[in-house]
KEMIDO-841235 format. One record per residue: residue number from 1; residue in three letters; chain; x, y, z of N, C-alpha, C in turn. Coordinates in steps of 0.02 Angstrom, whole numbers. Example, Ala and Ser with C-alpha at 12.3 -4.5 7.8 and 13.67 -1.06 7.14 Angstrom:
// residues 2
[atom 1,ala,A,[660,-284,390],[615,-225,390],[660,-165,390]]
[atom 2,ser,A,[642,-112,354],[684,-53,357],[645,2,394]]
This chain:
// residues 279
[atom 1,met,A,[5000,5575,5319],[5002,5510,5319],[5060,5478,5321]]
[atom 2,ala,A,[5078,5434,5383],[5150,5406,5379],[5166,5356,5343]]
[atom 3,asp,A,[5214,5369,5288],[5244,5324,5266],[5205,5268,5210]]
[atom 4,ala,A,[5143,5299,5186],[5094,5262,5135],[5121,5267,5054]]
[atom 5,pro,A,[5132,5240,5029],[5138,5216,4959],[5083,5261,4936]]
[atom 6,pro,A,[5096,5282,4871],[5061,5317,4823],[4994,5265,4799]]
[atom 7,ala,A,[4944,5290,4815],[4888,5246,4769],[4900,5225,4693]]
[atom 8,pro,A,[4853,5169,4678],[4872,5137,4606],[4839,5193,4560]]
[atom 9,met,A,[4843,5221,4509],[4859,5255,4468],[4765,5282,4435]]
[atom 10,asp,A,[4736,5218,4430],[4679,5234,4442],[4608,5228,4479]]
[atom 11,phe,A,[4655,5233,4551],[4609,5243,4598],[4613,5318,4633]]
[atom 12,arg,A,[4574,5332,4667],[4556,5412,4675],[4575,5395,4740]]
[atom 13,glu,A,[4623,5460,4771],[4642,5471,4831],[4600,5539,4869]]
[atom 14,leu,A,[4551,5532,4898],[4546,5578,4944],[4558,5613,4994]]
[atom 15,thr,A,[4564,5648,5046],[4612,5667,5095],[4579,5724,5124]]
[atom 16,thr,A,[4562,5731,5193],[4547,5792,5252],[4614,5792,5284]]
[atom 17,ala,A,[4594,5823,5343],[4652,5832,5387],[4653,5781,5441]]
[atom 18,arg,A,[4591,5723,5436],[4597,5658,5491],[4566,5610,5438]]
[atom 19,thr,A,[4550,5613,5399],[4547,5558,5365],[4546,5531,5288]]
[atom 20,ile,A,[4550,5490,5268],[4588,5468,5204],[4559,5420,5143]]
[atom 21,leu,A,[4517,5432,5088],[4468,5383,5070],[4530,5353,4993]]
[atom 22,val,A,[4529,5286,4962],[4574,5290,4910],[4532,5230,4884]]
[atom 23,val,A,[4494,5256,4819],[4441,5214,4799],[4432,5210,4718]]
[atom 24,asp,A,[4399,5155,4680],[4390,5140,4626],[4348,5183,4606]]
[atom 25,pro,A,[4355,5229,4560],[4320,5295,4548],[4233,5268,4516]]
[atom 26,glu,A,[4234,5181,4494],[4175,5180,4477],[4120,5147,4543]]
[atom 27,phe,A,[4138,5140,4599],[4116,5128,4656],[4126,5204,4696]]
[atom 28,glu,A,[4140,5249,4687],[4159,5301,4733],[4090,5340,4764]]
[atom 29,ala,A,[4048,5344,4713],[3989,5363,4740],[3954,5332,4797]]
[atom 30,ser,A,[3966,5260,4766],[3916,5212,4818],[3965,5212,4874]]
[atom 31,val,A,[4015,5205,4894],[4058,5207,4958],[4046,5272,4988]]
[atom 32,arg,A,[4042,5337,4954],[4017,5379,4999],[3958,5399,5001]]
[atom 33,thr,A,[3901,5360,4979],[3848,5360,4999],[3847,5313,5077]]
[atom 34,leu,A,[3884,5254,5064],[3908,5231,5127],[3913,5255,5197]]
[atom 35,gly,A,[3960,5311,5172],[3975,5354,5219],[4051,5346,5256]]
[atom 36,leu,A,[4081,5311,5189],[4158,5313,5210],[4182,5371,5186]]
[atom 37,pro,A,[4239,5390,5217],[4270,5362,5248],[4264,5384,5350]]
[atom 38,glu,A,[4182,5407,5373],[4202,5422,5413],[4176,5378,5478]]
[atom 39,pro,A,[4223,5373,5533],[4205,5328,5572],[4143,5285,5613]]
[atom 40,ala,A,[4110,5344,5631],[4032,5333,5671],[4000,5262,5590]]
[atom 41,ala,A,[3995,5303,5541],[3956,5260,5478],[4007,5210,5469]]
[atom 42,ile,A,[4059,5189,5472],[4102,5117,5489],[4071,5089,5535]]
[atom 43,ala,A,[4074,5111,5576],[4044,5060,5625],[3984,5047,5637]]
[atom 44,asp,A,[3932,5091,5604],[3869,5068,5608],[3863,5005,5547]]
[atom 45,leu,A,[3897,5002,5485],[3919,4969,5447],[3933,4896,5467]]
[atom 46,phe,A,[3978,4880,5522],[3985,4826,5559],[3945,4793,5596]]
[atom 47,ser,A,[3919,4833,5626],[3842,4816,5675],[3794,4782,5655]]
[atom 48,ser,A,[3775,4821,5589],[3719,4801,5525],[3716,4753,5483]]
[atom 49,ala,A,[3763,4757,5471],[3795,4701,5401],[3789,4635,5435]]
[atom 50,pro,A,[3797,4602,5409],[3812,4502,5423],[3877,4505,5412]]
[atom 51,ala,A,[3898,4467,5463],[3972,4457,5450],[3975,4385,5422]]
[atom 52,glu,A,[4024,4390,5387],[4051,4316,5343],[4070,4266,5393]]
[atom 53,ala,A,[4036,4198,5390],[4060,4143,5444],[4124,4136,5447]]
[atom 54,gly,A,[4146,4138,5512],[4211,4120,5518],[4268,4175,5519]]
[atom 55,arg,A,[4233,4219,5509],[4286,4293,5476],[4254,4361,5519]]
[atom 56,ser,A,[4264,4372,5584],[4226,4403,5625],[4247,4476,5623]]
[atom 57,ala,A,[4282,4485,5579],[4335,4545,5588],[4293,4587,5518]]
[atom 58,thr,A,[4256,4533,5482],[4246,4566,5408],[4165,4578,5401]]
[atom 59,ala,A,[4135,4627,5357],[4071,4614,5346],[4050,4639,5266]]
[atom 60,arg,A,[3989,4598,5259],[3965,4615,5189],[3925,4675,5177]]
[atom 61,val,A,[3924,4736,5137],[3881,4773,5142],[3849,4799,5066]]
[atom 62,ala,A,[3800,4786,5066],[3775,4809,4987],[3787,4894,4970]]
[atom 63,leu,A,[3809,4883,4901],[3838,4931,4876],[3791,4986,4844]]
[atom 64,pro,A,[3761,5055,4844],[3708,5075,4823],[3718,5087,4742]]
[atom 65,gly,A,[3669,5078,4719],[3671,5087,4623],[3704,5022,4609]]
[atom 66,his,A,[3748,4973,4631],[3755,4912,4594],[3741,4845,4620]]
[atom 67,val,A,[3756,4802,4578],[3726,4736,4625],[3749,4705,4667]]
[atom 68,glu,A,[3834,4724,4680],[3877,4691,4686],[3871,4710,4773]]
[atom 69,his,A,[3902,4668,4812],[3921,4692,4872],[3992,4719,4888]]
[atom 70,leu,A,[4007,4752,4937],[4058,4750,4978],[4062,4710,5026]]
[atom 71,gln,A,[4143,4683,5008],[4185,4653,5083],[4225,4703,5122]]
[atom 72,leu,A,[4186,4711,5173],[4264,4767,5211],[4265,4724,5281]]
[atom 73,arg,A,[4343,4731,5273],[4375,4704,5335],[4419,4768,5383]]
[atom 74,arg,A,[4412,4753,5431],[4453,4793,5478],[4532,4783,5467]]
[atom 75,val,A,[4574,4813,5483],[4636,4812,5460],[4663,4811,5534]]
[atom 76,val,A,[4689,4747,5576],[4715,4754,5612],[4792,4718,5632]]
[atom 77,his,A,[4810,4720,5693],[4886,4676,5709],[4864,4599,5717]]
[atom 78,gly,A,[4912,4560,5721],[4904,4479,5723],[4955,4484,5788]]
[atom 79,gly,A,[4951,4437,5804],[4973,4390,5854],[4995,4456,5919]]
[atom 80,ala,A,[5059,4453,5958],[5069,4472,6011],[5050,4568,5994]]
[atom 81,leu,A,[5050,4599,5928],[5044,4648,5908],[4965,4667,5931]]
[atom 82,gly,A,[4939,4620,5900],[4865,4618,5913],[4838,4627,5965]]
[atom 83,arg,A,[4867,4611,6023],[4853,4611,6089],[4859,4686,6118]]
[atom 84,leu,A,[4916,4699,6100],[4933,4775,6118],[4910,4831,6078]]
[atom 85,trp,A,[4884,4821,6007],[4888,4876,5982],[4814,4868,5948]]
[atom 86,gly,A,[4781,4812,5926],[4730,4795,5897],[4725,4820,5824]]
[atom 87,his,A,[4668,4884,5813],[4673,4883,5754],[4684,4965,5750]]
[atom 88,arg,A,[4734,4995,5816],[4787,5052,5800],[4830,5072,5747]]
[atom 89,leu,A,[4833,5096,5706],[4900,5079,5645],[4959,5149,5669]]
[atom 90,leu,A,[5013,5148,5633],[5061,5205,5644],[5038,5252,5568]]
[atom 91,gly,A,[5016,5206,5533],[5013,5264,5462],[4951,5193,5424]]
[atom 92,leu,A,[4960,5211,5364],[4898,5197,5310],[4947,5144,5250]]
[atom 93,ala,A,[5006,5137,5259],[5062,5095,5225],[5031,5011,5199]]
[atom 94,arg,A,[5010,4985,5247],[4992,4927,5250],[4931,4910,5207]]
[atom 95,pro,A,[4886,4951,5212],[4799,4933,5193],[4828,4969,5118]]
[atom 96,ile,A,[4849,5011,5100],[4867,5045,5030],[4898,5004,4996]]
[atom 97,ser,A,[4962,4971,5009],[5009,4932,4996],[4974,4857,4981]]
[atom 98,glu,A,[4910,4841,5014],[4879,4787,5002],[4827,4785,4924]]
[atom 99,leu,A,[4794,4852,4907],[4755,4902,4882],[4813,4874,4820]]
[atom 100,arg,A,[4884,4909,4814],[4913,4897,4765],[4927,4823,4739]]
[atom 101,val,A,[4949,4778,4789],[4967,4722,4768],[4907,4692,4724]]
[atom 102,thr,A,[4839,4693,4767],[4781,4660,4743],[4775,4677,4683]]
[atom 103,ala,A,[4772,4753,4670],[4755,4776,4595],[4815,4743,4542]]
[atom 104,ala,A,[4861,4756,4561],[4935,4719,4512],[4913,4642,4489]]
[atom 105,leu,A,[4908,4613,4538],[4925,4541,4535],[4840,4520,4499]]
[atom 106,arg,A,[4800,4559,4511],[4728,4544,4467],[4730,4563,4387]]
[atom 107,gly,A,[4779,4626,4391],[4799,4649,4317],[4824,4581,4269]]
[atom 108,arg,A,[4866,4542,4316],[4919,4500,4296],[4874,4445,4276]]
[atom 109,gly,A,[4804,4436,4292],[4771,4377,4272],[4767,4309,4364]]
[atom 110,ala,A,[4803,4342,4412],[4774,4308,4469],[4706,4313,4484]]
[atom 111,ala,A,[4705,4258,4522],[4621,4239,4539],[4611,4272,4621]]
[atom 112,val,A,[4610,4328,4625],[4608,4376,4670],[4536,4409,4672]]
[atom 113,pro,A,[4511,4439,4754],[4472,4486,4733],[4464,4552,4699]]
[atom 114,arg,A,[4418,4576,4666],[4432,4653,4650],[4436,4716,4684]]
[atom 115,pro,A,[4486,4729,4714],[4492,4793,4775],[4469,4858,4753]]
[atom 116,ile,A,[4435,4874,4801],[4378,4934,4790],[4410,4992,4838]]
[atom 117,val,A,[4404,4987,4897],[4425,5044,4942],[4470,5015,4989]]
[atom 118,val,A,[4517,5087,5020],[4537,5081,5088],[4514,5148,5118]]
[atom 119,ala,A,[4483,5140,5167],[4457,5207,5221],[4494,5198,5279]]
[atom 120,gly,A,[4523,5263,5284],[4568,5259,5361],[4539,5343,5380]]
[atom 121,trp,A,[4572,5336,5467],[4538,5397,5505],[4586,5398,5557]]
[atom 122,arg,A,[4606,5459,5573],[4651,5471,5619],[4623,5485,5680]]
[atom 123,ala,A,[4667,5445,5728],[4638,5475,5821],[4715,5468,5842]]
[atom 124,ala,A,[4731,5547,5830],[4792,5567,5847],[4827,5531,5907]]
[atom 125,pro,A,[4897,5511,5900],[4944,5520,5822],[4928,5435,5792]]
[atom 126,leu,A,[4896,5401,5803],[4880,5338,5751],[4820,5332,5716]]
[atom 127,trp,A,[4818,5295,5687],[4763,5265,5629],[4732,5204,5637]]
[atom 128,ser,A,[4667,5214,5599],[4619,5147,5612],[4612,5145,5539]]
[atom 129,ala,A,[4592,5091,5507],[4569,5106,5436],[4537,5018,5430]]
[atom 130,val,A,[4499,5020,5360],[4459,4949,5322],[4476,4965,5264]]
[atom 131,phe,A,[4492,4893,5223],[4502,4870,5174],[4442,4837,5151]]
[atom 132,gly,A,[4422,4854,5080],[4369,4826,5030],[4374,4797,4959]]
[atom 133,thr,A,[4360,4771,4959],[4347,4730,4891],[4276,4706,4872]]
[atom 134,leu,A,[4277,4679,4816],[4179,4673,4780],[4201,4584,4816]]
[atom 135,his,A,[4146,4566,4857],[4118,4521,4862],[4121,4462,4827]]
[atom 136,ile,A,[4140,4407,4826],[4133,4355,4768],[4077,4310,4795]]
[atom 137,asp,A,[4024,4315,4747],[3961,4266,4787],[3975,4194,4794]]
[atom 138,asp,A,[3926,4161,4825],[3933,4106,4814],[3987,4058,4856]]
[atom 139,thr,A,[4025,4068,4882],[4094,4059,4906],[4101,4028,4976]]
[atom 140,leu,A,[4149,3979,4994],[4157,3979,5055],[4229,3962,5069]]
[atom 141,asp,A,[4266,3981,5123],[4328,3962,5145],[4337,3902,5154]]
[atom 142,gly,A,[4407,3881,5135],[4421,3798,5128],[4392,3761,5185]]
[atom 143,val,A,[4403,3786,5244],[4381,3759,5309],[4300,3740,5293]]
[atom 144,ala,A,[4263,3788,5301],[4183,3796,5297],[4162,3777,5238]]
[atom 145,trp,A,[4193,3767,5185],[4191,3716,5107],[4204,3641,5147]]
[atom 146,leu,A,[4246,3617,5164],[4269,3545,5195],[4197,3534,5250]]
[atom 147,ala,A,[4190,3557,5291],[4132,3555,5341],[4049,3522,5311]]
[atom 148,thr,A,[4054,3556,5241],[3979,3531,5195],[4015,3447,5178]]
[atom 149,leu,A,[4045,3419,5215],[4067,3349,5185],[4051,3344,5117]]
[atom 150,pro,A,[4101,3363,5069],[4077,3352,5020],[4120,3293,4987]]
[atom 151,ala,A,[4075,3251,4941],[4094,3182,4913],[4185,3188,4899]]
[atom 152,thr,A,[4219,3124,4875],[4289,3128,4875],[4286,3164,4816]]
[atom 153,gly,A,[4263,3132,4758],[4268,3180,4685],[4268,3245,4661]]
[atom 154,ala,A,[4216,3272,4729],[4205,3354,4736],[4274,3378,4761]]
[atom 155,ile,A,[4298,3358,4809],[4351,3379,4851],[4402,3366,4814]]
[atom 156,ala,A,[4425,3301,4755],[4496,3319,4716],[4470,3371,4676]]
[atom 157,asp,A,[4409,3376,4640],[4404,3427,4610],[4417,3512,4627]]
[atom 158,ala,A,[4399,3520,4675],[4414,3572,4721],[4475,3585,4746]]
[atom 159,cys,A,[4506,3535,4747],[4581,3544,4758],[4626,3558,4684]]
[atom 160,ala,A,[4602,3543,4642],[4615,3537,4590],[4626,3608,4576]]
[atom 161,ala,A,[4552,3652,4585],[4538,3724,4544],[4592,3749,4622]]
[atom 162,ala,A,[4595,3734,4670],[4651,3783,4719],[4698,3787,4673]]
[atom 163,gly,A,[4733,3712,4665],[4811,3716,4639],[4809,3760,4581]]
[atom 164,arg,A,[4764,3752,4531],[4754,3811,4470],[4766,3877,4512]]
[atom 165,ala,A,[4720,3910,4566],[4725,3984,4584],[4794,3985,4608]]
[atom 166,val,A,[4842,3936,4646],[4871,3952,4685],[4925,3975,4623]]
[atom 167,lys,A,[4947,3921,4575],[5004,3924,4528],[4980,3998,4487]]
[atom 168,ala,A,[4927,4024,4474],[4907,4081,4441],[4947,4149,4489]]
[atom 169,phe,A,[4926,4135,4545],[4959,4169,4591],[5018,4189,4585]]
[atom 170,his,A,[5055,4121,4591],[5141,4133,4606],[5174,4160,4529]]
[atom 171,asp,A,[5122,4125,4463],[5142,4159,4408],[5144,4212,4402]]
[atom 172,ala,A,[5092,4265,4448],[5085,4331,4414],[5133,4379,4469]]
[atom 173,gly,A,[5158,4326,4504],[5211,4370,4535],[5195,4380,4613]]
[atom 174,gly,A,[5136,4341,4642],[5119,4350,4716],[5161,4313,4747]]
[atom 175,his,A,[5171,4348,4805],[5201,4311,4872],[5145,4322,4921]]
[atom 176,his,A,[5127,4274,4949],[5066,4273,4996],[5108,4270,5064]]
[atom 177,ala,A,[5096,4315,5109],[5122,4315,5176],[5097,4258,5205]]
[atom 178,asp,A,[5049,4246,5216],[4999,4200,5270],[4952,4151,5202]]
[atom 179,leu,A,[4975,4098,5174],[4937,4056,5127],[4909,4020,5183]]
[atom 180,his,A,[4855,3987,5193],[4824,3943,5209],[4763,3932,5199]]
[atom 181,val,A,[4729,3882,5207],[4671,3858,5192],[4605,3887,5190]]
[atom 182,lys,A,[4597,3941,5227],[4544,3993,5241],[4541,4039,5211]]
[atom 183,asn,A,[4612,4056,5168],[4617,4093,5121],[4614,4091,5053]]
[atom 184,leu,A,[4597,4026,5048],[4556,4008,4986],[4487,3999,4997]]
[atom 185,leu,A,[4449,4023,4945],[4377,4032,4927],[4356,3995,4880]]
[atom 186,leu,A,[4324,3947,4899],[4304,3886,4846],[4223,3908,4827]]
[atom 187,arg,A,[4200,3889,4755],[4130,3895,4729],[4127,3853,4683]]
[atom 188,thr,A,[4061,3839,4670],[4051,3796,4591],[4027,3835,4555]]
[atom 189,arg,A,[4027,3846,4492],[3987,3893,4448],[3986,3833,4381]]
[atom 190,asp,A,[3919,3843,4344],[3935,3794,4291],[3943,3738,4300]]
[atom 191,gly,A,[3951,3725,4342],[3951,3639,4349],[4053,3626,4366]]
[atom 192,ala,A,[4090,3680,4360],[4152,3693,4378],[4177,3716,4437]]
[atom 193,pro,A,[4221,3682,4469],[4241,3730,4543],[4296,3776,4513]]
[atom 194,glu,A,[4284,3833,4579],[4334,3884,4550],[4370,3903,4629]]
[atom 195,ala,A,[4406,3925,4636],[4462,3943,4694],[4474,4017,4686]]
[atom 196,phe,A,[4498,4055,4731],[4518,4123,4744],[4559,4118,4793]]
[atom 197,val,A,[4620,4156,4771],[4652,4178,4849],[4664,4253,4869]]
[atom 198,ile,A,[4643,4250,4931],[4626,4318,4964],[4675,4330,5035]]
[atom 199,asp,A,[4641,4386,5055],[4679,4426,5125],[4766,4422,5091]]
[atom 200,leu,A,[4774,4482,5054],[4827,4504,5029],[4879,4557,5082]]
[atom 201,asp,A,[4846,4555,5131],[4897,4594,5189],[4957,4575,5194]]
[atom 202,lys,A,[5008,4595,5170],[5073,4601,5168],[5097,4552,5119]]
[atom 203,ala,A,[5061,4535,5077],[5070,4511,5018],[5124,4557,4978]]
[atom 204,arg,A,[5160,4518,4911],[5192,4559,4867],[5174,4538,4815]]
[atom 205,ala,A,[5196,4596,4744],[5182,4555,4689],[5254,4596,4649]]
[atom 206,gly,A,[5273,4557,4620],[5350,4558,4594],[5355,4530,4544]]
[atom 207,ala,A,[5427,4495,4542],[5444,4430,4506],[5404,4368,4522]]
[atom 208,pro,A,[5374,4316,4464],[5383,4254,4500],[5428,4232,4564]]
[atom 209,pro,A,[5388,4202,4608],[5423,4171,4663],[5462,4110,4639]]
[atom 210,asp,A,[5528,4124,4651],[5579,4060,4662],[5560,3992,4687]]
[atom 211,ala,A,[5584,3944,4651],[5554,3870,4684],[5559,3862,4784]]
[atom 212,arg,A,[5605,3891,4788],[5607,3873,4866],[5549,3910,4897]]
[atom 213,arg,A,[5522,3983,4877],[5476,4012,4895],[5418,3977,4892]]
[atom 214,arg,A,[5420,3961,4839],[5344,3915,4794],[5332,3864,4855]]
[atom 215,met,A,[5385,3823,4867],[5382,3765,4915],[5372,3788,4991]]
[atom 216,arg,A,[5397,3836,5006],[5384,3871,5082],[5310,3890,5074]]
[atom 217,glu,A,[5287,3905,5034],[5209,3945,5031],[5150,3880,5036]]
[atom 218,leu,A,[5180,3829,4999],[5139,3779,4978],[5156,3723,5055]]
[atom 219,ala,A,[5188,3724,5065],[5195,3699,5137],[5155,3721,5202]]
[atom 220,arg,A,[5168,3791,5193],[5138,3817,5246],[5050,3823,5249]]
[atom 221,leu,A,[5028,3795,5181],[4955,3786,5168],[4951,3718,5198]]
[atom 222,tyr,A,[5006,3661,5181],[4987,3602,5203],[4980,3595,5278]]
[atom 223,arg,A,[5023,3634,5333],[5033,3639,5381],[4967,3653,5408]]
[atom 224,ser,A,[4938,3724,5367],[4863,3755,5395],[4811,3698,5391]]
[atom 225,leu,A,[4811,3634,5358],[4751,3560,5345],[4806,3544,5405]]
[atom 226,leu,A,[4869,3514,5422],[4878,3473,5464],[4861,3503,5548]]
[atom 227,lys,A,[4857,3552,5538],[4844,3606,5605],[4754,3588,5634]]
[atom 228,arg,A,[4715,3602,5582],[4660,3585,5581],[4621,3523,5573]]
[atom 229,gly,A,[4684,3481,5574],[4663,3407,5564],[4620,3395,5490]]
[atom 230,leu,A,[4624,3412,5445],[4574,3406,5387],[4651,3373,5327]]
[atom 231,thr,A,[4692,3346,5343],[4722,3312,5313],[4664,3261,5292]]
[atom 232,glu,A,[4659,3221,5329],[4617,3155,5304],[4562,3186,5272]]
[atom 233,ser,A,[4521,3222,5277],[4469,3248,5211],[4493,3253,5170]]
[atom 234,ile,A,[4550,3274,5150],[4597,3304,5080],[4587,3248,5052]]
[atom 235,gly,A,[4619,3204,5075],[4653,3124,5060],[4707,3141,5016]]
[atom 236,glu,A,[4740,3081,5012],[4781,3065,4948],[4762,3105,4876]]
[atom 237,ser,A,[4688,3076,4868],[4682,3100,4803],[4675,3182,4799]]
[atom 238,gly,A,[4663,3210,4841],[4671,3266,4847],[4723,3314,4844]]
[atom 239,arg,A,[4768,3288,4885],[4833,3309,4883],[4874,3307,4803]]
[atom 240,cys,A,[4873,3240,4784],[4881,3236,4704],[4841,3284,4657]]
[atom 241,ala,A,[4787,3295,4663],[4757,3330,4624],[4779,3403,4627]]
[atom 242,phe,A,[4792,3435,4695],[4800,3483,4707],[4878,3495,4637]]
[atom 243,leu,A,[4927,3468,4674],[4995,3466,4646],[4992,3449,4571]]
[atom 244,asp,A,[4959,3405,4556],[4942,3388,4484],[4933,3454,4436]]
[atom 245,ala,A,[4876,3477,4468],[4844,3556,4446],[4906,3605,4471]]
[atom 246,tyr,A,[4937,3601,4512],[4986,3659,4507],[5048,3664,4465]]
[atom 247,leu,A,[5074,3599,4450],[5130,3563,4395],[5090,3589,4341]]
[atom 248,asp,A,[5053,3579,4325],[5018,3574,4254],[5088,3549,4177]]
[atom 249,gly,A,[5109,3485,4218],[5143,3437,4161],[5214,3497,4175]]
[atom 250,asp,A,[5236,3531,4205],[5295,3557,4228],[5337,3527,4259]]
[atom 251,his,A,[5373,3465,4227],[5426,3427,4266],[5481,3454,4296]]
[atom 252,glu,A,[5499,3502,4281],[5571,3546,4276],[5563,3579,4367]]
[atom 253,leu,A,[5476,3606,4341],[5461,3626,4411],[5450,3586,4470]]
[atom 254,gly,A,[5420,3537,4456],[5407,3491,4497],[5484,3455,4527]]
[atom 255,arg,A,[5518,3451,4501],[5595,3448,4513],[5631,3487,4565]]
[atom 256,ala,A,[5613,3546,4552],[5645,3598,4590],[5595,3605,4639]]
[atom 257,leu,A,[5543,3599,4659],[5510,3612,4713],[5531,3539,4758]]
[atom 258,leu,A,[5555,3499,4745],[5562,3428,4773],[5622,3434,4797]]
[atom 259,arg,A,[5671,3461,4768],[5734,3493,4805],[5709,3524,4877]]
[atom 260,his,A,[5664,3573,4897],[5656,3606,4936],[5620,3576,4987]]
[atom 261,trp,A,[5576,3511,4980],[5547,3471,5020],[5575,3436,5084]]
[atom 262,pro,A,[5637,3431,5083],[5676,3408,5149],[5660,3457,5189]]
[atom 263,ala,A,[5697,3516,5183],[5690,3551,5241],[5609,3581,5251]]
[atom 264,glu,A,[5572,3594,5206],[5497,3603,5227],[5481,3560,5256]]
[atom 265,arg,A,[5501,3485,5264],[5462,3423,5303],[5483,3428,5375]]
[atom 266,arg,A,[5545,3459,5385],[5587,3457,5453],[5552,3527,5460]]
[atom 267,arg,A,[5527,3566,5435],[5474,3616,5469],[5411,3591,5506]]
[atom 268,val,A,[5363,3551,5444],[5303,3527,5451],[5309,3477,5518]]
[atom 269,ala,A,[5372,3455,5536],[5354,3400,5586],[5384,3454,5663]]
[atom 270,arg,A,[5408,3492,5645],[5418,3558,5723],[5345,3574,5731]]
[atom 271,his,A,[5314,3608,5687],[5264,3618,5702],[5202,3591,5715]]
[atom 272,ala,A,[5205,3532,5710],[5168,3462,5710],[5171,3432,5775]]
[atom 273,leu,A,[5236,3476,5795],[5230,3444,5889],[5198,3495,5934]]
[atom 274,gly,A,[5209,3547,5913],[5158,3621,5948],[5092,3589,5926]]
[atom 275,tyr,A,[5074,3571,5873],[4999,3567,5864],[4967,3517,5915]]
[atom 276,gly,A,[4990,3458,5906],[4988,3394,5965],[4983,3436,6040]]
[atom 277,ala,A,[5035,3467,6055],[5024,3511,6130],[4983,3562,6143]]
[atom 278,ser,A,[4961,3581,6097],[4896,3632,6117],[4840,3605,6092]]
[atom 279,ser,A,[4822,3535,6072],[4763,3494,6055],[4735,3462,6119]]
């Protein structure tokens, strides 16, 4: 397997000449019952399992012997590489790194899904893979949640939950490669909103990011709202609720973020020109 990092210590790695399975031992029997990592079995799962709304490369699969479901996602390239290479990979470094990062951040208290499995198979000389986490019940991504037309107060509460989740992610040492509104899951439990940060492909777990990096990720999240025409749906109360929850009274952090806002505001303006041209 080309350039793959080792599996997390509490995961099992099972390899053959043409497949690899890196799996949480608690769910190994269930995952093997589903047929992973055999490509034919995985294809059957994607063809028969319900896809999550708005996330066509994912499937929710019942885990034999468990009440939980497995959220499977195909590992694909984005952008121009996606058009050229699709799901073909040089090795499994990316998904195994995502497994390690997700496990590390969850262990440090970040609100991220529980990682369960990477299954890969070789079609020489390239690889294909799927990445699986435990499905988080009763959630919608940020775009789908706003499409339900929640009340203004509910939006502010959800924005505050999102602010807390992103702050916990950063404080745990998370560096997200693509923080946008669809990579936040929202739900209400016992009358209180909860938020989760998902899709940690190419993310890193290290020291907490500095103010410049935090501001860049927060601005990217804001740009995703702007691109989708959702800034008015969030409103001033939602933006304030998010920032208040993110800062949690840390005035020094607020001042540090503010110092990096002018550069990000210019970036927002440049991107907004492109959004207008593509609308």
